[in-house]
C-alpha positions in Angstrom: 83.5 94.7 74.7 82.6 96.6 77.8 79.6 98.9 77.5 76.4 98.6 75.3 74.0 101.5 75.1 70.5 100.4 74.1 68.3 102.9 72.3 64.6 102.0 72.3 63.1 105.4 71.5 62.4 106.9 68.0 64.9 109.4 66.7 62.6 112.5 67.0 60.4 113.8 69.7 62.6 113.0 72.7 66.2 113.8 73.7 66.8 110.3 75.1 68.4 108.9 71.9 70.6 111.9 71.4 71.8 111.6 75.0 72.6 108.0 74.3 74.8 109.0 71.4 76.5 111.6 73.6 77.1 108.9 76.2 78.6 106.4 73.8 80.7 109.0 72.1 82.0 110.1 75.5 82.9 106.5 76.4 84.7 106.0 73.1 86.6 109.3 73.5 88.1 107.9 76.7 89.0 104.6 75.0 86.3 102.7 76.7 85.0 99.9 74.4 81.4 100.7 73.6 78.7 100.0 71.1 75.1 100.9 70.4 72.1 98.6 70.1 68.8 99.8 68.5 65.6 98.0 69.5 61.9 98.5 69.1 61.1 102.0 67.6 64.7 102.9 68.2 65.6 101.1 64.9 64.2 104.1 63.1 67.4 105.9 64.0 69.0 103.7 61.4 66.7 104.5 58.5 68.8 106.0 55.6 67.8 109.2 53.8 65.8 110.7 56.6 64.2 114.1 56.0 63.1 115.6 59.3 63.2 119.2 58.1 59.3 119.2 58.1 59.5 118.9 61.9 62.4 121.4 62.2 64.9 118.8 63.2 68.3 117.8 61.8 68.8 114.3 60.5 70.4 111.9 63.0 72.0 110.1 60.1 75.1 112.4 60.2 75.5 111.7 63.9 75.5 108.0 63.4 77.9 108.2 60.5 80.4 109.8 62.9 80.3 106.9 65.4 83.3 105.0 63.9 85.4 108.2 63.9 84.6 108.6 67.7 85.7 105.0 68.3 82.3 103.4 68.7 83.0 99.7 68.0 79.7 98.6 66.7 76.2 99.7 65.7 73.8 96.9 66.2 70.1 96.5 65.4 67.5 94.0 66.4 66.5 92.2 63.1 62.9 91.5 64.1 62.4 95.2 65.1 63.8 96.3 61.7 61.4 94.0 59.9 58.5 95.3 62.0 59.3 98.9 61.0 59.9 98.0 57.3 63.6 98.3 57.4 65.9 96.1 55.3 69.6 96.0 55.0 69.3 98.1 51.9 67.4 100.9 53.8 69.7 101.0 56.8 72.5 103.5 57.2 75.9 102.0 56.4 77.8 100.0 59.1 74.8 98.4 60.9 75.1 94.8 62.0 71.8 93.0 62.5 71.4 90.7 65.5 68.9 87.9 65.7 69.0 87.6 69.5 68.9 90.7 71.7 69.4 88.6 74.9 72.5 87.0 73.5 73.8 90.4 72.4 73.2 91.9 75.9 75.0 89.0 77.5 78.1 89.9 75.4 78.7 93.1 77.4 79.9 93.8 80.9 77.8 97.0 81.2 74.4 97.7 79.6 72.6 101.1 79.8 69.2 101.8 78.4 68.4 105.2 77.0 64.9 106.4 77.5 
């Protein structure tokens, strides 16, 4: 794989994560192999059944579910960050692969960009 976009910001309160999604969707649309890695508070993007209407936001869950249709090759999450934020495989959106080593994951990509 060529490009990994790392999201380390929570899903609401900043545009950084949404810009990261736009970036990875754009790369994939031009047939550039790309993937997303969620770390730190960014793993909260992957929480299923989000209900952000109380803060007048739309759920990011639909955006993430579109990733495979856009050609994004993988959605990855740091397992330890998921545990820290109370996320389990059962509470994650579909299609997420957990990684036990962020440094090893980063080493698997030619280009790495950090959102936020």
